[in-house]
Structures are given as structure tokens and as C-alpha cells.
KOLVEX-701716 format. One record per residue (C-alpha): residue number from 0; residue in three letters; x, y, z. Coordinates in steps of 0.5 Angstrom, whole numbers. Layout:
residues N
lonu gutor=NUM; lomar=ALA; c1=X; c2=Y; c3=Z
...
//
This chain:
residues 142
lonu gutor=0; lomar=MET; c1=-149; c2=-84; c3=-31
lonu gutor=1; lomar=ASP; c1=-152; c2=-77; c3=-34
lonu gutor=2; lomar=PHE; c1=-148; c2=-72; c3=-31
lonu gutor=3; lomar=SER; c1=-152; c2=-66; c3=-34
lonu gutor=4; lomar=GLY; c1=-154; c2=-61; c3=-30
lonu gutor=5; lomar=THR; c1=-152; c2=-54; c3=-26
lonu gutor=6; lomar=TRP; c1=-148; c2=-56; c3=-20
lonu gutor=7; lomar=LYS; c1=-146; c2=-51; c3=-14
lonu gutor=8; lomar=VAL; c1=-140; c2=-52; c3=-10
lonu gutor=9; lomar=TYR; c1=-142; c2=-52; c3=-2
lonu gutor=10; lomar=SER; c1=-136; c2=-55; c3=1
lonu gutor=11; lomar=GLU; c1=-129; c2=-56; c3=0
lonu gutor=12; lomar=GLU; c1=-124; c2=-60; c3=4
lonu gutor=13; lomar=ASN; c1=-116; c2=-59; c3=4
lonu gutor=14; lomar=LEU; c1=-117; c2=-54; c3=-2
lonu gutor=15; lomar=GLU; c1=-111; c2=-49; c3=-1
lonu gutor=16; lomar=GLU; c1=-106; c2=-54; c3=1
lonu gutor=17; lomar=PHE; c1=-108; c2=-58; c3=-6
lonu gutor=18; lomar=LEU; c1=-108; c2=-51; c3=-10
lonu gutor=19; lomar=LYS; c1=-101; c2=-50; c3=-7
lonu gutor=20; lomar=VAL; c1=-98; c2=-56; c3=-9
lonu gutor=21; lomar=ILE; c1=-101; c2=-56; c3=-16
lonu gutor=22; lomar=GLU; c1=-98; c2=-48; c3=-17
lonu gutor=23; lomar=LEU; c1=-105; c2=-45; c3=-18
lonu gutor=24; lomar=LEU; c1=-107; c2=-39; c3=-15
lonu gutor=25; lomar=VAL; c1=-110; c2=-40; c3=-8
lonu gutor=26; lomar=LYS; c1=-112; c2=-33; c3=-7
lonu gutor=27; lomar=MET; c1=-117; c2=-33; c3=-13
lonu gutor=28; lomar=ARG; c1=-120; c2=-39; c3=-12
lonu gutor=29; lomar=LYS; c1=-120; c2=-41; c3=-4
lonu gutor=30; lomar=ASP; c1=-126; c2=-36; c3=-3
lonu gutor=31; lomar=VAL; c1=-130; c2=-37; c3=-9
lonu gutor=32; lomar=LYS; c1=-136; c2=-43; c3=-9
lonu gutor=33; lomar=PRO; c1=-136; c2=-44; c3=-17
lonu gutor=34; lomar=GLU; c1=-142; c2=-46; c3=-21
lonu gutor=35; lomar=LEU; c1=-141; c2=-52; c3=-26
lonu gutor=36; lomar=VAL; c1=-146; c2=-53; c3=-32
lonu gutor=37; lomar=ILE; c1=-145; c2=-60; c3=-35
lonu gutor=38; lomar=GLU; c1=-148; c2=-62; c3=-42
lonu gutor=39; lomar=GLN; c1=-147; c2=-69; c3=-43
lonu gutor=40; lomar=ASN; c1=-149; c2=-72; c3=-50
lonu gutor=41; lomar=GLY; c1=-147; c2=-79; c3=-50
lonu gutor=42; lomar=ARG; c1=-139; c2=-79; c3=-49
lonu gutor=43; lomar=ASP; c1=-139; c2=-72; c3=-51
lonu gutor=44; lomar=PHE; c1=-139; c2=-67; c3=-45
lonu gutor=45; lomar=THR; c1=-139; c2=-59; c3=-45
lonu gutor=46; lomar=CYS; c1=-137; c2=-56; c3=-38
lonu gutor=47; lomar=THR; c1=-138; c2=-49; c3=-36
lonu gutor=48; lomar=ILE; c1=-135; c2=-47; c3=-30
lonu gutor=49; lomar=LYS; c1=-137; c2=-40; c3=-27
lonu gutor=50; lomar=THR; c1=-134; c2=-35; c3=-22
lonu gutor=51; lomar=PRO; c1=-135; c2=-28; c3=-20
lonu gutor=52; lomar=PHE; c1=-128; c2=-27; c3=-24
lonu gutor=53; lomar=CYS; c1=-129; c2=-31; c3=-30
lonu gutor=54; lomar=SER; c1=-132; c2=-37; c3=-34
lonu gutor=55; lomar=ARG; c1=-129; c2=-42; c3=-38
lonu gutor=56; lomar=VAL; c1=-132; c2=-47; c3=-43
lonu gutor=57; lomar=ASN; c1=-128; c2=-54; c3=-44
lonu gutor=58; lomar=CYS; c1=-131; c2=-60; c3=-48
lonu gutor=59; lomar=PHE; c1=-128; c2=-67; c3=-48
lonu gutor=60; lomar=THR; c1=-130; c2=-74; c3=-51
lonu gutor=61; lomar=VAL; c1=-129; c2=-80; c3=-46
lonu gutor=62; lomar=GLY; c1=-123; c2=-84; c3=-48
lonu gutor=63; lomar=LYS; c1=-120; c2=-78; c3=-53
lonu gutor=64; lomar=GLU; c1=-114; c2=-73; c3=-51
lonu gutor=65; lomar=SER; c1=-117; c2=-66; c3=-50
lonu gutor=66; lomar=GLU; c1=-114; c2=-60; c3=-48
lonu gutor=67; lomar=ILE; c1=-117; c2=-56; c3=-42
lonu gutor=68; lomar=CYS; c1=-116; c2=-49; c3=-40
lonu gutor=69; lomar=ALA; c1=-116; c2=-48; c3=-32
lonu gutor=70; lomar=LEU; c1=-119; c2=-42; c3=-29
lonu gutor=71; lomar=ASP; c1=-112; c2=-38; c3=-29
lonu gutor=72; lomar=GLY; c1=-111; c2=-39; c3=-36
lonu gutor=73; lomar=ARG; c1=-107; c2=-45; c3=-36
lonu gutor=74; lomar=LYS; c1=-108; c2=-50; c3=-42
lonu gutor=75; lomar=VAL; c1=-107; c2=-57; c3=-40
lonu gutor=76; lomar=LYS; c1=-108; c2=-64; c3=-43
lonu gutor=77; lomar=CYS; c1=-112; c2=-69; c3=-40
lonu gutor=78; lomar=THR; c1=-116; c2=-76; c3=-42
lonu gutor=79; lomar=VAL; c1=-122; c2=-77; c3=-39
lonu gutor=80; lomar=ARG; c1=-125; c2=-84; c3=-38
lonu gutor=81; lomar=GLU; c1=-131; c2=-87; c3=-35
lonu gutor=82; lomar=GLU; c1=-131; c2=-93; c3=-30
lonu gutor=83; lomar=ASP; c1=-137; c2=-96; c3=-26
lonu gutor=84; lomar=GLY; c1=-141; c2=-89; c3=-27
lonu gutor=85; lomar=LYS; c1=-135; c2=-85; c3=-25
lonu gutor=86; lomar=LEU; c1=-131; c2=-80; c3=-29
lonu gutor=87; lomar=ILE; c1=-124; c2=-80; c3=-28
lonu gutor=88; lomar=CYS; c1=-120; c2=-74; c3=-31
lonu gutor=89; lomar=GLU; c1=-112; c2=-75; c3=-32
lonu gutor=90; lomar=THR; c1=-107; c2=-69; c3=-33
lonu gutor=91; lomar=SER; c1=-100; c2=-69; c3=-32
lonu gutor=92; lomar=LYS; c1=-101; c2=-65; c3=-25
lonu gutor=93; lomar=PHE; c1=-107; c2=-69; c3=-22
lonu gutor=94; lomar=THR; c1=-113; c2=-74; c3=-23
lonu gutor=95; lomar=SER; c1=-120; c2=-72; c3=-21
lonu gutor=96; lomar=VAL; c1=-125; c2=-77; c3=-20
lonu gutor=97; lomar=ARG; c1=-132; c2=-75; c3=-20
lonu gutor=98; lomar=GLU; c1=-139; c2=-79; c3=-19
lonu gutor=99; lomar=ILE; c1=-146; c2=-77; c3=-17
lonu gutor=100; lomar=GLN; c1=-149; c2=-80; c3=-11
lonu gutor=101; lomar=GLY; c1=-157; c2=-77; c3=-11
lonu gutor=102; lomar=ASP; c1=-157; c2=-70; c3=-11
lonu gutor=103; lomar=GLU; c1=-150; c2=-69; c3=-10
lonu gutor=104; lomar=MET; c1=-143; c2=-70; c3=-14
lonu gutor=105; lomar=ILE; c1=-137; c2=-71; c3=-11
lonu gutor=106; lomar=ASP; c1=-130; c2=-69; c3=-14
lonu gutor=107; lomar=VAL; c1=-124; c2=-72; c3=-11
lonu gutor=108; lomar=ARG; c1=-117; c2=-70; c3=-14
lonu gutor=109; lomar=SER; c1=-110; c2=-73; c3=-12
lonu gutor=110; lomar=GLN; c1=-104; c2=-69; c3=-14
lonu gutor=111; lomar=HIS; c1=-98; c2=-74; c3=-17
lonu gutor=112; lomar=GLU; c1=-92; c2=-70; c3=-18
lonu gutor=113; lomar=ASN; c1=-89; c2=-70; c3=-11
lonu gutor=114; lomar=LYS; c1=-87; c2=-75; c3=-7
lonu gutor=115; lomar=SER; c1=-93; c2=-74; c3=-1
lonu gutor=116; lomar=GLU; c1=-100; c2=-74; c3=-4
lonu gutor=117; lomar=ILE; c1=-104; c2=-69; c3=-3
lonu gutor=118; lomar=ASN; c1=-112; c2=-70; c3=-4
lonu gutor=119; lomar=CYS; c1=-118; c2=-65; c3=-4
lonu gutor=120; lomar=SER; c1=-125; c2=-66; c3=-5
lonu gutor=121; lomar=TYR; c1=-131; c2=-61; c3=-8
lonu gutor=122; lomar=LEU; c1=-138; c2=-63; c3=-6
lonu gutor=123; lomar=TYR; c1=-143; c2=-60; c3=-11
lonu gutor=124; lomar=LYS; c1=-151; c2=-60; c3=-10
lonu gutor=125; lomar=VAL; c1=-155; c2=-60; c3=-16
lonu gutor=126; lomar=ILE; c1=-159; c2=-54; c3=-17
lonu gutor=127; lomar=ARG; c1=-162; c2=-56; c3=-24
lonu gutor=128; lomar=ARG; c1=-162; c2=-62; c3=-27
lonu gutor=129; lomar=SER; c1=-162; c2=-62; c3=-35
lonu gutor=130; lomar=LYS; c1=-163; c2=-66; c3=-41
lonu gutor=131; lomar=ARG; c1=-158; c2=-69; c3=-45
lonu gutor=132; lomar=ARG; c1=-157; c2=-64; c3=-51
lonu gutor=133; lomar=SER; c1=-152; c2=-63; c3=-57
lonu gutor=134; lomar=ILE; c1=-146; c2=-60; c3=-56
lonu gutor=135; lomar=THR; c1=-143; c2=-55; c3=-60
lonu gutor=136; lomar=ALA; c1=-138; c2=-51; c3=-56
lonu gutor=137; lomar=GLN; c1=-130; c2=-53; c3=-57
lonu gutor=138; lomar=SER; c1=-127; c2=-53; c3=-51
lonu gutor=139; lomar=LEU; c1=-127; c2=-58; c3=-38
lonu gutor=140; lomar=TYR; c1=-124; c2=-55; c3=-32
lonu gutor=141; lomar=TRP; c1=-123; c2=-60; c3=-27
//
């Protein structure tokens, strides 16, 4: 599956509760609909998330442990794998499963630190599809 393109969040479900559980800044994120630019070259990805407050660039290779930087500046180790056309990112705090359905990308996140499971989902609409190209940046916000 080719995830390359520019994606805009148009809907979020249960975001505020999820952010509280994983201890991210709720005020900074809850009213912002970020834009996500994904550049994919085979198993290598560069993801740039843009908001009015900041931009973050993260890189990873499917199957290898990477360090990513969240919008609040925290660094998190993760490993991304691909299963049935889905990208699955696992960190110590949450798991993210992204998949493309037509012109939409769905990102469902599940926290796994507390006994009660809290999930949230992001729905993205494609703004522009781009062709795969080489990746040179060295740093993926999920």
C-alpha cells in the first residue's frame, strides 16, 4: 500500500480522553486539525505533521526500531510493521493502526498503559497524492 501524499484530519473521535490518558497536552491539540505529509520509498517513510504551532518531521523504516518526536517535543521509541496493507506503530504508551480506504486514511490509536482501554481515531482526507521518492530526512509523529 502506498501511503504517499498530503492528508488533512477532518474528524477525530474520543481524542481529548485519549490525550489525557497518555498525558499529552490537550489544549494544544484538541482544536487543531493537522496536515500530514507522507513520503514513502519502499519500506522507508518520512512523515511531516504540520500545525499552526509547529511542524515535526519523523522518519522510520518498517520493521526497525525508530525514535520519533511528538508534537509536545517528547521522544518516543517505536517499531512500525506492515500487516495486510496497514501500518502498525507500537510505542510504550499506545499502538496506532493506519490504513487507506479510497481517498481516506483511518488512524485508530489504543493506549495500553491503564487497565481500562481508551481508543481514539483520526480520519484523514487526501489533499494530494504524490509519487514515491527518495527519503533524506532523519527523524514520524503518530
